[in-house]
C-alpha positions, 0 to 999 in steps of 0.5 A, spaced: 237 268 272 243 268 276 245 275 280 251 276 284 256 281 288 263 281 285 269 284 287 272 289 282 279 293 282 274 299 284 270 296 289 264 291 288 259 290 283 252 287 282 252 283 276 248 278 272 251 271 271 250 268 264 254 262 261 261 265 261 260 273 262 258 277 268 254 283 266 254 289 271 247 291 273 249 299 275 249 298 283 255 297 288 252 290 290 246 286 290 243 288 296 242 295 293 240 293 287 234 289 290 232 295 293 229 297 286 222 295 285 223 293 278 230 290 279 228 283 275 226 287 269 232 291 270 237 285 271 234 281 265 235 287 260 242 290 263 248 291 258 253 294 262 261 292 263 262 285 262 267 280 266 269 273 265 266 268 269 272 264 270 276 270 273 270 272 278 272 274 285 265 273 289 263 277 295 258 275 300 252 275 296 249 281 300 254 284 303 250 288 308 243 285 309 239 289 314 237 282 317 240 275 317 235 270 320 237 263 321 232 257 323 234 252 328 232 244 327 228 245 321 230 238 318 226 232 320 232 228 320 236 233 324 231 234 329 231 226 330 238 226 330 238 231 336 233 227 340 228 233 339 220 233 337 218 236 331 217 244 333 210 247 332 213 254 330 220 255 327 226 256 332 229 263 330 236 266 331 240 272 328 247 273 325 250 280 323 253 282 317 260 281 319 259 274 320 259 273 312 264 271 307 264 270 300 263 263 296 270 262 296 273 266 301 277 263 307 272 261 313 275 263 320 275 258 326 274 263 332 279 264 337 277 260 343 273 255 340 275 248 339 268 245 337 267 249 330 262 245 326 259 245 319 251 246 317 249 246 310 243 250 309 239 253 303 238 260 303 232 265 302 233 272 299 228 277 300 226 281 294 220 285 296 218 289 303 213 284 306 209 285 313 204 280 315 204 276 309 199 271 307 202 265 304 201 267 297 205 274 298 210 271 302 212 266 296 212 272 291 216 276 296 222 271 295 227 274 290 230 267 290 235 262 293 242 261 295 247 257 299 249 258 306 254 254 311 252 256 318 259 255 321 257 254 328 262 254 335 258 249 339 262 250 345 260 257 345 253 256 342 251 251 348 254 256 354 247 258 354 240 257 352 240 262 347 244 260 341 247 267 338 254 267 341 256 260 337 253 263 331 255 270 329 263 270 329 266 274 324 268 271 317 265 265 319 259 264 314 260 263 307 254 265 303 253 265 295 256 264 290 249 267 287 242 268 287 238 264 283 231 267 281 228 261 278 231 255 282 227 249 284 232 247 290 234 239 290 239 235 294 243 239 299 250 236 301 256 238 305 263 235 305 269 236 309 276 234 306 272 230 300 268 226 306 260 227 305 258 229 312 251 231 310 246 229 304 238 230 304 233 233 300 230 240 301 223 237 301 225 235 308 224 242 311 219 242 316 217 249 315 219 251 307 221 258 305 214 261 304 212 259 311 218 262 314 217 269 310 210 269 312 212 267 319 218 272 320 213 278 317 209 277 323 215 279 327 218 285 323 218 288 316 222 284 311 226 288 306 229 286 300 236 283 301 234 280 308 237 273 308 233 267 311 238 261 312 233 255 313 236 250 317 241 244 316 239 237 315 242 231 319 250 229 319 253 235 323 259 234 327 257 235 334 252 229 333 257 224 331 260 219 336 265 221 337 264 228 335 268 231 329 269 238 328 273 243 323 280 244 324 285 249 320 286 247 313 279 243 312 276 244 305 269 245 306 264 244 300 257 246 301 252 244 295 244 245 293 242 242 287 239 247 282 242 253 286 250 253 287 256 251 291 260 254 296 268 252 296 271 254 303 278 253 306 278 254 314 284 258 317 285 260 324 283 267 327 289 271 327 
């Protein structure tokens, strides 16, 4: 089952996406919808207003998540690429909701940065409240998967040992196009102007989705609509010799097999 948040003439709406039709679920966005304890059964039987899938305008999947956790250095090949040892615990940082854009929205290159990089990531969406979760409880709390690109201003990121300042520029992080509740994520890839710059298997993750939910739930209560970006594989521009970064007008395509695709064009911050 695929669920999304779309823009309509009157605002936004949570929808279930069928083959060629999107059916409204009775909530203004997917974050609101997931807060209902019986969201899965409601989504399966929903029969609200319908939209042609070909005309959909995707909003950020969860427009206003309570929390966005991101994981650094979580693919074995990327860790080796960056010259680091495999971590004992996940490296966590955060983003804020204003960083998010939809699956086909422009990605804004932040003013003041000349080193904006791509990071294709598998996104996990929480579907139930969990605290101090066991691995089994963590797995059950996952609503499903989505696609994220953790677009990063490297020059800001490395101004200090804390990464947040390079990670949460406004309108920089596409998420979507939908949440897949029954996905088996496979290959992850990123291309820039048709050039494949990242390709890996999501099974190369050091810490998998359920492990991350369980670990983060030791720190804070996770609630429906929270997003976890699970980390990026090797192939980022900053690690290339010479480095390569995003420029205005670049077409950024991010895919996760079995989940979906983001297709965004970069623009300068006005």
